[in-house]
ZADO-1210 file (C-alpha; in nm, 4 decimals, padded with zeros to 6 digits):
<atoms>
<atom x="01.9019" y="01.1739" z="00.4622" code="UNK" pos="1"/>
<atom x="02.0395" y="01.3640" z="00.1248" code="UNK" pos="2"/>
<atom x="01.8177" y="01.1116" z="-00.0684" code="UNK" pos="3"/>
<atom x="01.5402" y="01.2986" z="00.0801" code="UNK" pos="4"/>
<atom x="01.6850" y="01.6586" z="00.0606" code="UNK" pos="5"/>
<atom x="01.3892" y="01.9190" z="00.1112" code="UNK" pos="6"/>
<atom x="01.1205" y="01.6987" z="00.1955" code="UNK" pos="7"/>
<atom x="00.9329" y="01.6884" z="00.4994" code="UNK" pos="8"/>
<atom x="00.9818" y="01.3369" z="00.5572" code="UNK" pos="9"/>
<atom x="01.1284" y="01.0783" z="00.7786" code="UNK" pos="10"/>
<atom x="01.3254" y="00.7602" z="00.6702" code="UNK" pos="11"/>
<atom x="01.4265" y="00.4851" z="00.8533" code="UNK" pos="12"/>
<atom x="01.6697" y="00.2141" z="00.6483" code="UNK" pos="13"/>
<atom x="01.5636" y="-00.1511" z="00.6355" code="UNK" pos="14"/>
<atom x="01.6366" y="-00.3292" z="00.9620" code="UNK" pos="15"/>
<atom x="01.6179" y="-00.7307" z="01.0270" code="UNK" pos="16"/>
<atom x="01.4459" y="-00.6682" z="01.3551" code="UNK" pos="17"/>
<atom x="01.1450" y="-00.6908" z="01.1889" code="UNK" pos="18"/>
<atom x="01.2049" y="-01.0136" z="01.0562" code="UNK" pos="19"/>
<atom x="01.1506" y="-01.3066" z="01.2815" code="UNK" pos="20"/>
<atom x="01.0760" y="-01.7021" z="01.2391" code="UNK" pos="21"/>
<atom x="01.1272" y="-02.0126" z="01.3116" code="UNK" pos="22"/>
<atom x="01.4970" y="-02.1249" z="01.3675" code="UNK" pos="23"/>
<atom x="01.6298" y="-02.3757" z="01.1126" code="UNK" pos="24"/>
<atom x="02.0056" y="-02.5554" z="01.0680" code="UNK" pos="25"/>
<atom x="01.8943" y="-02.5223" z="00.6772" code="UNK" pos="26"/>
<atom x="01.9516" y="-02.2384" z="00.4965" code="UNK" pos="27"/>
<atom x="01.7420" y="-02.0787" z="00.2439" code="UNK" pos="28"/>
<atom x="01.3922" y="-02.2048" z="00.4464" code="UNK" pos="29"/>
<atom x="01.2425" y="-01.8990" z="00.6081" code="UNK" pos="30"/>
<atom x="01.2225" y="-01.5430" z="00.5055" code="UNK" pos="31"/>
<atom x="01.3922" y="-01.3776" z="00.7957" code="UNK" pos="32"/>
<atom x="01.6918" y="-01.6214" z="00.7148" code="UNK" pos="33"/>
<atom x="01.7066" y="-01.4425" z="00.3248" code="UNK" pos="34"/>
<atom x="01.5994" y="-01.0784" z="00.3547" code="UNK" pos="35"/>
<atom x="01.8661" y="-00.8654" z="00.2893" code="UNK" pos="36"/>
<atom x="01.8499" y="-00.4840" z="00.4264" code="UNK" pos="37"/>
<atom x="01.9788" y="-00.1411" z="00.2695" code="UNK" pos="38"/>
<atom x="01.9693" y="00.2276" z="00.3302" code="UNK" pos="39"/>
<atom x="01.8780" y="00.4201" z="00.0425" code="UNK" pos="40"/>
<atom x="02.0880" y="00.6813" z="00.0869" code="UNK" pos="41"/>
<atom x="02.3600" y="00.4068" z="00.0582" code="UNK" pos="42"/>
<atom x="02.2172" y="00.2607" z="-00.2487" code="UNK" pos="43"/>
<atom x="02.4827" y="00.0785" z="-00.4211" code="UNK" pos="44"/>
<atom x="02.4385" y="-00.1003" z="-00.7858" code="UNK" pos="45"/>
<atom x="02.5426" y="-00.4645" z="-00.7764" code="UNK" pos="46"/>
<atom x="02.2797" y="-00.6150" z="-00.9710" code="UNK" pos="47"/>
<atom x="02.2186" y="-00.8561" z="-00.6986" code="UNK" pos="48"/>
<atom x="01.8772" y="-00.7298" z="-00.6037" code="UNK" pos="49"/>
<atom x="01.6048" y="-00.8499" z="-00.8248" code="UNK" pos="50"/>
<atom x="01.3040" y="-00.7265" z="-00.5493" code="UNK" pos="51"/>
<atom x="01.2994" y="-00.4241" z="-00.3266" code="UNK" pos="52"/>
<atom x="01.0532" y="-00.3440" z="-00.0442" code="UNK" pos="53"/>
<atom x="00.9748" y="-00.0635" z="00.0821" code="UNK" pos="54"/>
<atom x="00.7316" y="00.0994" z="00.3306" code="UNK" pos="55"/>
<atom x="00.5028" y="00.3523" z="00.3124" code="UNK" pos="56"/>
<atom x="00.4200" y="00.4846" z="00.6841" code="UNK" pos="57"/>
<atom x="00.0896" y="00.7169" z="00.6190" code="UNK" pos="58"/>
<atom x="-00.2612" y="00.7330" z="00.7130" code="UNK" pos="59"/>
<atom x="-00.3028" y="01.0877" z="00.6662" code="UNK" pos="60"/>
<atom x="-00.4328" y="01.0422" z="00.3698" code="UNK" pos="61"/>
<atom x="-00.7209" y="00.7785" z="00.5499" code="UNK" pos="62"/>
<atom x="-00.7550" y="01.0492" z="00.7977" code="UNK" pos="63"/>
<atom x="-00.8221" y="01.3285" z="00.5492" code="UNK" pos="64"/>
<atom x="-01.1051" y="01.1025" z="00.3789" code="UNK" pos="65"/>
<atom x="-01.2609" y="01.0360" z="00.7131" code="UNK" pos="66"/>
<atom x="-01.1558" y="00.6772" z="00.7158" code="UNK" pos="67"/>
<atom x="-01.0082" y="00.4804" z="01.0558" code="UNK" pos="68"/>
<atom x="-00.6587" y="00.5829" z="01.0840" code="UNK" pos="69"/>
<atom x="-00.3827" y="00.3012" z="01.1953" code="UNK" pos="70"/>
<atom x="-00.2911" y="00.2057" z="00.8258" code="UNK" pos="71"/>
<atom x="00.0713" y="00.3716" z="00.8925" code="UNK" pos="72"/>
<atom x="00.1101" y="00.0619" z="01.1352" code="UNK" pos="73"/>
<atom x="00.0487" y="-00.1808" z="00.8309" code="UNK" pos="74"/>
<atom x="00.4212" y="-00.1987" z="00.7002" code="UNK" pos="75"/>
<atom x="00.5593" y="-00.3527" z="01.0141" code="UNK" pos="76"/>
<atom x="00.2442" y="-00.5735" z="01.0786" code="UNK" pos="77"/>
<atom x="00.3142" y="-00.7380" z="00.7387" code="UNK" pos="78"/>
<atom x="00.7048" y="-00.7577" z="00.7821" code="UNK" pos="79"/>
<atom x="00.6284" y="-00.9595" z="01.1155" code="UNK" pos="80"/>
<atom x="00.4159" y="-01.1848" z="00.9121" code="UNK" pos="81"/>
<atom x="00.6596" y="-01.1941" z="00.6358" code="UNK" pos="82"/>
<atom x="00.9748" y="-01.3716" z="00.8714" code="UNK" pos="83"/>
<atom x="00.8233" y="-01.6630" z="00.9531" code="UNK" pos="84"/>
<atom x="00.6583" y="-01.7773" z="00.6048" code="UNK" pos="85"/>
<atom x="00.8694" y="-02.0348" z="00.4283" code="UNK" pos="86"/>
<atom x="01.0207" y="-01.9446" z="00.1208" code="UNK" pos="87"/>
<atom x="00.9388" y="-02.1554" z="-00.2311" code="UNK" pos="88"/>
<atom x="01.1212" y="-01.9239" z="-00.4850" code="UNK" pos="89"/>
<atom x="01.4922" y="-01.9667" z="-00.5995" code="UNK" pos="90"/>
<atom x="01.7212" y="-01.7294" z="-00.7635" code="UNK" pos="91"/>
<atom x="01.5630" y="-01.4203" z="-00.6467" code="UNK" pos="92"/>
<atom x="01.7074" y="-01.1442" z="-00.3748" code="UNK" pos="93"/>
<atom x="01.4764" y="-00.9523" z="-00.1558" code="UNK" pos="94"/>
<atom x="01.5998" y="-00.6491" z="-00.0058" code="UNK" pos="95"/>
<atom x="01.4061" y="-00.4397" z="00.2366" code="UNK" pos="96"/>
<atom x="01.4856" y="-00.0647" z="00.1744" code="UNK" pos="97"/>
<atom x="01.2965" y="00.0312" z="00.5075" code="UNK" pos="98"/>
<atom x="01.0345" y="00.3027" z="00.5196" code="UNK" pos="99"/>
<atom x="00.9509" y="00.6391" z="00.4245" code="UNK" pos="100"/>
<atom x="00.7215" y="00.8109" z="00.7304" code="UNK" pos="101"/>
<atom x="00.4918" y="01.0912" z="00.7018" code="UNK" pos="102"/>
<atom x="00.5514" y="01.3722" z="00.9005" code="UNK" pos="103"/>
<atom x="00.2573" y="01.5334" z="01.0737" code="UNK" pos="104"/>
<atom x="00.0258" y="01.6470" z="00.7835" code="UNK" pos="105"/>
<atom x="00.2650" y="01.6408" z="00.5031" code="UNK" pos="106"/>
<atom x="00.1120" y="01.3722" z="00.3121" code="UNK" pos="107"/>
<atom x="00.2671" y="01.5133" z="-00.0369" code="UNK" pos="108"/>
<atom x="00.6415" y="01.4904" z="00.1217" code="UNK" pos="109"/>
<atom x="00.5768" y="01.1500" z="00.2143" code="UNK" pos="110"/>
<atom x="00.4173" y="01.0692" z="-00.1584" code="UNK" pos="111"/>
<atom x="00.7190" y="01.2390" z="-00.3191" code="UNK" pos="112"/>
<atom x="00.9839" y="01.0481" z="-00.1098" code="UNK" pos="113"/>
<atom x="00.8194" y="00.7143" z="-00.1824" code="UNK" pos="114"/>
<atom x="00.8132" y="00.7856" z="-00.5605" code="UNK" pos="115"/>
<atom x="01.1699" y="00.8816" z="-00.5708" code="UNK" pos="116"/>
<atom x="01.2327" y="00.5425" z="-00.4168" code="UNK" pos="117"/>
<atom x="01.0342" y="00.3694" z="-00.6642" code="UNK" pos="118"/>
<atom x="01.1767" y="00.5627" z="-00.9500" code="UNK" pos="119"/>
<atom x="01.5549" y="00.4725" z="-00.8043" code="UNK" pos="120"/>
<atom x="01.4556" y="00.0964" z="-00.8010" code="UNK" pos="121"/>
<atom x="01.2773" y="00.0890" z="-01.1188" code="UNK" pos="122"/>
<atom x="01.5760" y="00.2550" z="-01.2985" code="UNK" pos="123"/>
<atom x="01.8091" y="00.0178" z="-01.1526" code="UNK" pos="124"/>
<atom x="01.5952" y="-00.2844" z="-01.3086" code="UNK" pos="125"/>
<atom x="01.4340" y="-00.3741" z="-00.9178" code="UNK" pos="126"/>
<atom x="01.0739" y="-00.4632" z="-00.8915" code="UNK" pos="127"/>
<atom x="00.9570" y="-00.2417" z="-00.6285" code="UNK" pos="128"/>
<atom x="00.6589" y="-00.3615" z="-00.3775" code="UNK" pos="129"/>
<atom x="00.5744" y="-00.1124" z="-00.1766" code="UNK" pos="130"/>
<atom x="00.3571" y="-00.1769" z="00.1638" code="UNK" pos="131"/>
<atom x="00.1203" y="00.0812" z="00.2691" code="UNK" pos="132"/>
<atom x="-00.0034" y="00.2787" z="00.4266" code="UNK" pos="133"/>
<atom x="-00.3218" y="00.4309" z="00.2793" code="UNK" pos="134"/>
<atom x="-00.4207" y="00.3830" z="-00.0600" code="UNK" pos="135"/>
<atom x="-00.2902" y="00.7489" z="-00.1372" code="UNK" pos="136"/>
<atom x="00.0175" y="00.5238" z="-00.2249" code="UNK" pos="137"/>
<atom x="-00.0746" y="00.4414" z="-00.5400" code="UNK" pos="138"/>
<atom x="-00.0421" y="00.8262" z="-00.6722" code="UNK" pos="139"/>
<atom x="00.3338" y="00.8164" z="-00.4997" code="UNK" pos="140"/>
<atom x="00.3829" y="00.4515" z="-00.6844" code="UNK" pos="141"/>
<atom x="00.2672" y="00.5618" z="-01.0211" code="UNK" pos="142"/>
<atom x="00.4516" y="00.9028" z="-01.0341" code="UNK" pos="143"/>
<atom x="00.7674" y="00.6670" z="-00.9379" code="UNK" pos="144"/>
<atom x="00.6778" y="00.4629" z="-01.2553" code="UNK" pos="145"/>
<atom x="00.6400" y="00.7558" z="-01.4643" code="UNK" pos="146"/>
<atom x="00.9653" y="00.9365" z="-01.3351" code="UNK" pos="147"/>
<atom x="01.1697" y="00.6292" z="-01.3909" code="UNK" pos="148"/>
<atom x="01.0129" y="00.5760" z="-01.7733" code="UNK" pos="149"/>
<atom x="01.0569" y="00.9113" z="-01.8810" code="UNK" pos="150"/>
<atom x="01.2883" y="00.8577" z="-02.1329" code="UNK" pos="151"/>
<atom x="01.1733" y="00.5187" z="-02.2411" code="UNK" pos="152"/>
<atom x="00.9815" y="00.5136" z="-02.5868" code="UNK" pos="153"/>
<atom x="00.7876" y="00.2313" z="-02.4227" code="UNK" pos="154"/>
<atom x="00.5897" y="00.4460" z="-02.1304" code="UNK" pos="155"/>
<atom x="00.2320" y="00.3166" z="-02.1721" code="UNK" pos="156"/>
<atom x="00.1497" y="00.2229" z="-01.8105" code="UNK" pos="157"/>
<atom x="-00.1522" y="00.0133" z="-01.7333" code="UNK" pos="158"/>
<atom x="-00.2902" y="00.0329" z="-01.3721" code="UNK" pos="159"/>
<atom x="-00.4916" y="-00.3032" z="-01.2295" code="UNK" pos="160"/>
<atom x="-00.6774" y="-00.1973" z="-00.9335" code="UNK" pos="161"/>
<atom x="-00.7701" y="-00.4831" z="-00.6772" code="UNK" pos="162"/>
<atom x="-01.0700" y="-00.2636" z="-00.5052" code="UNK" pos="163"/>
<atom x="-01.3989" y="-00.2088" z="-00.3482" code="UNK" pos="164"/>
<atom x="-01.3608" y="00.1418" z="-00.4338" code="UNK" pos="165"/>
<atom x="-01.2777" y="00.3366" z="-00.7605" code="UNK" pos="166"/>
<atom x="-01.0930" y="00.6054" z="-00.5471" code="UNK" pos="167"/>
<atom x="-01.1783" y="00.8431" z="-00.8205" code="UNK" pos="168"/>
<atom x="-01.3217" y="01.1267" z="-00.6015" code="UNK" pos="169"/>
<atom x="-01.2203" y="01.4979" z="-00.7249" code="UNK" pos="170"/>
<atom x="-00.9516" y="01.7034" z="-00.5046" code="UNK" pos="171"/>
<atom x="-01.1864" y="01.9618" z="-00.3265" code="UNK" pos="172"/>
<atom x="-00.9441" y="02.0758" z="-00.0737" code="UNK" pos="173"/>
<atom x="-00.6349" y="01.8310" z="-00.0579" code="UNK" pos="174"/>
<atom x="-00.5682" y="01.4837" z="-00.1767" code="UNK" pos="175"/>
<atom x="-00.6673" y="01.1841" z="00.0253" code="UNK" pos="176"/>
<atom x="-00.6998" y="00.8232" z="00.0089" code="UNK" pos="177"/>
<atom x="-00.9887" y="00.8230" z="-00.1950" code="UNK" pos="178"/>
<atom x="-00.8081" y="01.0949" z="-00.4695" code="UNK" pos="179"/>
<atom x="-00.5431" y="00.9263" z="-00.5959" code="UNK" pos="180"/>
<atom x="-00.6586" y="00.7465" z="-00.9336" code="UNK" pos="181"/>
<atom x="-00.8421" y="01.1103" z="-00.9803" code="UNK" pos="182"/>
<atom x="-00.5330" y="01.2721" z="-00.9766" code="UNK" pos="183"/>
<atom x="-00.3247" y="01.0081" z="-01.1843" code="UNK" pos="184"/>
<atom x="-00.6159" y="01.0562" z="-01.4521" code="UNK" pos="185"/>
<atom x="-00.6556" y="01.4097" z="-01.4478" code="UNK" pos="186"/>
<atom x="-00.2440" y="01.4972" z="-01.4690" code="UNK" pos="187"/>
<atom x="-00.1832" y="01.1789" z="-01.7447" code="UNK" pos="188"/>
<atom x="-00.4047" y="01.1299" z="-02.0498" code="UNK" pos="189"/>
<atom x="-00.2561" y="00.8127" z="-02.1819" code="UNK" pos="190"/>
<atom x="-00.3112" y="00.6005" z="-01.9054" code="UNK" pos="191"/>
<atom x="-00.5398" y="00.3159" z="-01.8693" code="UNK" pos="192"/>
<atom x="-00.7244" y="00.2190" z="-01.5296" code="UNK" pos="193"/>
<atom x="-00.9025" y="-00.1259" z="-01.4734" code="UNK" pos="194"/>
<atom x="-01.0788" y="-00.1696" z="-01.1308" code="UNK" pos="195"/>
<atom x="-01.1498" y="-00.5285" z="-01.0301" code="UNK" pos="196"/>
<atom x="-01.3880" y="-00.5749" z="-00.7408" code="UNK" pos="197"/>
<atom x="-01.5958" y="-00.2298" z="-00.7737" code="UNK" pos="198"/>
<atom x="-01.9024" y="-00.2475" z="-00.4905" code="UNK" pos="199"/>
<atom x="-02.2134" y="-00.0544" z="-00.5909" code="UNK" pos="200"/>
<atom x="-02.2822" y="00.0010" z="-00.2056" code="UNK" pos="201"/>
<atom x="-01.9345" y="00.1667" z="-00.1860" code="UNK" pos="202"/>
<atom x="-01.9216" y="00.3862" z="-00.4827" code="UNK" pos="203"/>
<atom x="-02.1747" y="00.7122" z="-00.5347" code="UNK" pos="204"/>
<atom x="-02.3458" y="00.7689" z="-00.8609" code="UNK" pos="205"/>
<atom x="-02.1158" y="01.0617" z="-00.9308" code="UNK" pos="206"/>
<atom x="-01.8165" y="00.7980" z="-00.9048" code="UNK" pos="207"/>
<atom x="-01.9635" y="00.5965" z="-01.1584" code="UNK" pos="208"/>
<atom x="-02.0108" y="00.8586" z="-01.3649" code="UNK" pos="209"/>
<atom x="-01.6469" y="00.9790" z="-01.3778" code="UNK" pos="210"/>
<atom x="-01.5036" y="00.6297" z="-01.4351" code="UNK" pos="211"/>
<atom x="-01.7263" y="00.6147" z="-01.7372" code="UNK" pos="212"/>
<atom x="-01.6167" y="00.9645" z="-01.8344" code="UNK" pos="213"/>
<atom x="-01.2675" y="00.8307" z="-01.7895" code="UNK" pos="214"/>
<atom x="-01.2941" y="00.5102" z="-01.9744" code="UNK" pos="215"/>
<atom x="-01.2356" y="00.3632" z="-01.6830" code="UNK" pos="216"/>
<atom x="-01.2658" y="-00.0090" z="-01.7374" code="UNK" pos="217"/>
<atom x="-01.3992" y="-00.2590" z="-01.4096" code="UNK" pos="218"/>
<atom x="-01.5877" y="-00.5494" z="-01.2807" code="UNK" pos="219"/>
<atom x="-01.7826" y="-00.5629" z="-01.0024" code="UNK" pos="220"/>
<atom x="-01.7107" y="-00.7802" z="-00.6760" code="UNK" pos="221"/>
<atom x="-02.0607" y="-00.9976" z="-00.8268" code="UNK" pos="222"/>
<atom x="-01.8270" y="-01.0725" z="-01.1090" code="UNK" pos="223"/>
<atom x="-01.5422" y="-01.1756" z="-00.8933" code="UNK" pos="224"/>
<atom x="-01.6676" y="-01.5470" z="-00.7938" code="UNK" pos="225"/>
<atom x="-01.4593" y="-01.7080" z="-01.0168" code="UNK" pos="226"/>
<atom x="-01.1857" y="-01.6270" z="-01.2390" code="UNK" pos="227"/>
<atom x="-01.3970" y="-01.6875" z="-01.5685" code="UNK" pos="228"/>
<atom x="-01.2988" y="-01.6631" z="-01.9513" code="UNK" pos="229"/>
<atom x="-01.5016" y="-01.2950" z="-01.9749" code="UNK" pos="230"/>
<atom x="-01.2533" y="-01.1663" z="-01.7096" code="UNK" pos="231"/>
<atom x="-00.9579" y="-01.2943" z="-01.8765" code="UNK" pos="232"/>
<atom x="-01.0626" y="-01.1803" z="-02.2202" code="UNK" pos="233"/>
<atom x="-01.1435" y="-00.8266" z="-02.0649" code="UNK" pos="234"/>
<atom x="-00.7915" y="-00.8471" z="-01.8972" code="UNK" pos="235"/>
<atom x="-00.6376" y="-00.9548" z="-02.2645" code="UNK" pos="236"/>
<atom x="-00.7738" y="-00.6826" z="-02.3982" code="UNK" pos="237"/>
<atom x="-00.6452" y="-00.4334" z="-02.1707" code="UNK" pos="238"/>
<atom x="-00.2533" y="-00.5866" z="-02.1129" code="UNK" pos="239"/>
<atom x="-00.2152" y="-00.5597" z="-02.4824" code="UNK" pos="240"/>
<atom x="-00.3232" y="-00.1670" z="-02.4850" code="UNK" pos="241"/>
<atom x="-00.0224" y="-00.1061" z="-02.2478" code="UNK" pos="242"/>
<atom x="00.3780" y="-00.1580" z="-02.2317" code="UNK" pos="243"/>
<atom x="00.3439" y="-00.2063" z="-01.8262" code="UNK" pos="244"/>
<atom x="00.1487" y="-00.2866" z="-01.5475" code="UNK" pos="245"/>
<atom x="00.1204" y="-00.1595" z="-01.2363" code="UNK" pos="246"/>
<atom x="-00.0643" y="-00.3531" z="-00.9745" code="UNK" pos="247"/>
<atom x="-00.2050" y="-00.1883" z="-00.6217" code="UNK" pos="248"/>
<atom x="-00.3901" y="-00.4230" z="-00.4068" code="UNK" pos="249"/>
<atom x="-00.6279" y="-00.2401" z="-00.1947" code="UNK" pos="250"/>
<atom x="-00.7016" y="-00.5108" z="00.0748" code="UNK" pos="251"/>
<atom x="-01.0872" y="-00.3804" z="00.1908" code="UNK" pos="252"/>
<atom x="-01.1510" y="-00.5210" z="-00.1723" code="UNK" pos="253"/>
<atom x="-01.1494" y="-00.8694" z="-00.0066" code="UNK" pos="254"/>
<atom x="-01.4128" y="-00.9878" z="00.2021" code="UNK" pos="255"/>
<atom x="-01.4248" y="-00.8941" z="00.5693" code="UNK" pos="256"/>
<atom x="-01.3905" y="-01.2615" z="00.6381" code="UNK" pos="257"/>
<atom x="-01.0484" y="-01.2294" z="00.5080" code="UNK" pos="258"/>
<atom x="-00.9760" y="-00.8970" z="00.6047" code="UNK" pos="259"/>
<atom x="-01.1269" y="-00.7541" z="00.8683" code="UNK" pos="260"/>
<atom x="-00.8113" y="-00.5384" z="00.9162" code="UNK" pos="261"/>
<atom x="-00.8728" y="-00.2419" z="00.7091" code="UNK" pos="262"/>
<atom x="-01.0140" y="00.1031" z="00.7159" code="UNK" pos="263"/>
<atom x="-01.3577" y="00.0283" z="00.5282" code="UNK" pos="264"/>
<atom x="-01.4275" y="-00.3390" z="00.5632" code="UNK" pos="265"/>
<atom x="-01.7145" y="-00.5153" z="00.3915" code="UNK" pos="266"/>
<atom x="-01.8648" y="-00.8751" z="00.3946" code="UNK" pos="267"/>
<atom x="-01.9284" y="-00.8483" z="-00.0162" code="UNK" pos="268"/>
<atom x="-01.5541" y="-00.8709" z="-00.1321" code="UNK" pos="269"/>
<atom x="-01.3575" y="-01.1506" z="-00.2883" code="UNK" pos="270"/>
<atom x="-01.1437" y="-01.4579" z="-00.1953" code="UNK" pos="271"/>
<atom x="-00.7685" y="-01.4817" z="-00.1991" code="UNK" pos="272"/>
<atom x="-00.7979" y="-01.7484" z="-00.4141" code="UNK" pos="273"/>
<atom x="-00.9831" y="-01.5476" z="-00.6797" code="UNK" pos="274"/>
<atom x="-00.6842" y="-01.2892" z="-00.6196" code="UNK" pos="275"/>
<atom x="-00.4232" y="-01.5608" z="-00.6489" code="UNK" pos="276"/>
<atom x="-00.5703" y="-01.6657" z="-00.9408" code="UNK" pos="277"/>
<atom x="-00.5848" y="-01.3079" z="-01.1508" code="UNK" pos="278"/>
<atom x="-00.2576" y="-01.2142" z="-00.9965" code="UNK" pos="279"/>
<atom x="-00.0874" y="-01.5346" z="-01.1809" code="UNK" pos="280"/>
<atom x="-00.2727" y="-01.4415" z="-01.5186" code="UNK" pos="281"/>
<atom x="-00.1121" y="-01.1088" z="-01.4586" code="UNK" pos="282"/>
<atom x="00.2296" y="-01.1735" z="-01.3742" code="UNK" pos="283"/>
<atom x="00.2073" y="-01.4192" z="-01.7179" code="UNK" pos="284"/>
<atom x="00.2029" y="-01.1260" z="-01.8746" code="UNK" pos="285"/>
<atom x="00.5616" y="-01.0362" z="-01.7938" code="UNK" pos="286"/>
<atom x="00.5088" y="-00.6719" z="-01.7947" code="UNK" pos="287"/>
<atom x="00.4652" y="-00.5813" z="-01.3893" code="UNK" pos="288"/>
<atom x="00.6751" y="-00.2890" z="-01.3421" code="UNK" pos="289"/>
<atom x="00.5434" y="-00.2227" z="-00.9559" code="UNK" pos="290"/>
<atom x="00.3114" y="-00.3718" z="-00.6640" code="UNK" pos="291"/>
<atom x="00.1870" y="-00.2276" z="-00.4104" code="UNK" pos="292"/>
<atom x="-00.0379" y="-00.3276" z="-00.1003" code="UNK" pos="293"/>
<atom x="-00.2516" y="-00.1076" z="00.0936" code="UNK" pos="294"/>
<atom x="-00.5190" y="-00.0110" z="00.3858" code="UNK" pos="295"/>
<atom x="-00.4330" y="-00.3217" z="00.6067" code="UNK" pos="296"/>
<atom x="-00.4786" y="-00.1371" z="00.9859" code="UNK" pos="297"/>
<atom x="-00.3259" y="-00.3451" z="01.2556" code="UNK" pos="298"/>
<atom x="-00.5681" y="-00.1935" z="01.4612" code="UNK" pos="299"/>
<atom x="-00.8871" y="-00.3523" z="01.3618" code="UNK" pos="300"/>
<atom x="-00.7086" y="-00.6797" z="01.2798" code="UNK" pos="301"/>
<atom x="-00.8250" y="-01.0209" z="01.3931" code="UNK" pos="302"/>
<atom x="-00.5503" y="-01.2868" z="01.5138" code="UNK" pos="303"/>
<atom x="-00.3217" y="-01.0561" z="01.2568" code="UNK" pos="304"/>
<atom x="-00.5631" y="-01.2572" z="00.9565" code="UNK" pos="305"/>
<atom x="-00.5383" y="-00.9334" z="00.7353" code="UNK" pos="306"/>
<atom x="-00.1499" y="-00.8705" z="00.8161" code="UNK" pos="307"/>
<atom x="-00.0988" y="-01.2649" z="00.7509" code="UNK" pos="308"/>
<atom x="-00.3096" y="-01.2096" z="00.3988" code="UNK" pos="309"/>
<atom x="-00.1104" y="-00.9198" z="00.2929" code="UNK" pos="310"/>
<atom x="00.2301" y="-01.1063" z="00.3821" code="UNK" pos="311"/>
<atom x="00.1257" y="-01.4207" z="00.1489" code="UNK" pos="312"/>
<atom x="-00.0051" y="-01.1906" z="-00.1191" code="UNK" pos="313"/>
<atom x="00.3529" y="-01.0121" z="-00.1054" code="UNK" pos="314"/>
<atom x="00.5137" y="-01.3703" z="-00.1151" code="UNK" pos="315"/>
<atom x="00.2941" y="-01.5066" z="-00.3772" code="UNK" pos="316"/>
<atom x="00.3849" y="-01.1750" z="-00.5858" code="UNK" pos="317"/>
<atom x="00.7363" y="-01.2765" z="-00.5437" code="UNK" pos="318"/>
<atom x="00.6905" y="-01.6349" z="-00.6386" code="UNK" pos="319"/>
<atom x="00.5130" y="-01.5560" z="-00.9857" code="UNK" pos="320"/>
<atom x="00.7906" y="-01.3184" z="-01.0735" code="UNK" pos="321"/>
</atoms>
């Protein structure tokens, strides 16, 4: 585990055992037929991989945030659902680089391990899509992007967060799944942050005050009924200010009708159709540098519907890449 030397973290390479589905005599029909797997420790640059998947097996941040633990099981559930999905994209090679796994309470080490992986993939022109895990994944993903762009003259990052929560809590004792964007904005003065789906009843007055102080752009869940011209114009203004976009999707932003298997479910969230429309719009910018999906909790899922939604979101993003 040389790549993660000096970090208290476990790592397991990608394996096709996580993917299964309908057998077909035809090639290129289902994910389980086409997915490639690799070990980040044995990474070789062959210019074949376009997209790299990496699991973030960690719910220590959710536990610290007094949430319902179980998000560490998310990556496995998403992969299980991905395997049986039909493929509708062409000329794209997706490689699963396995999981970084939190050991005990060493959340920060797990974040550092994911950051190193994200940085390495971006540095080799691979789009990383990370699968969580708690939303503390965002701090790790962002730092990986930041490291990869360290020597670039174009390094202004815009964050698009689909979420019911700002996740702008101040770090009082230790970081958690509710603090990632406060940490990012505190440490980086030139980052732009846009939250989509914010619910008033899920955020305190203090968090709205922090958002105003940090110049955070956002739209409420009530503005997410349809993807209208008002939101398109707001997003266009945001996109024009940055060089790259990092998209992070907290599944609790969706209505619990579609995503019951999360730490903090709510019936007031947006629909998959809305998210698909926004994602299509964002990917047309050609500025996406990294994506992740967070907060799937299989312990509270119903008929694996939330896992299925996460898998289809991931597939949809790849289709639009």
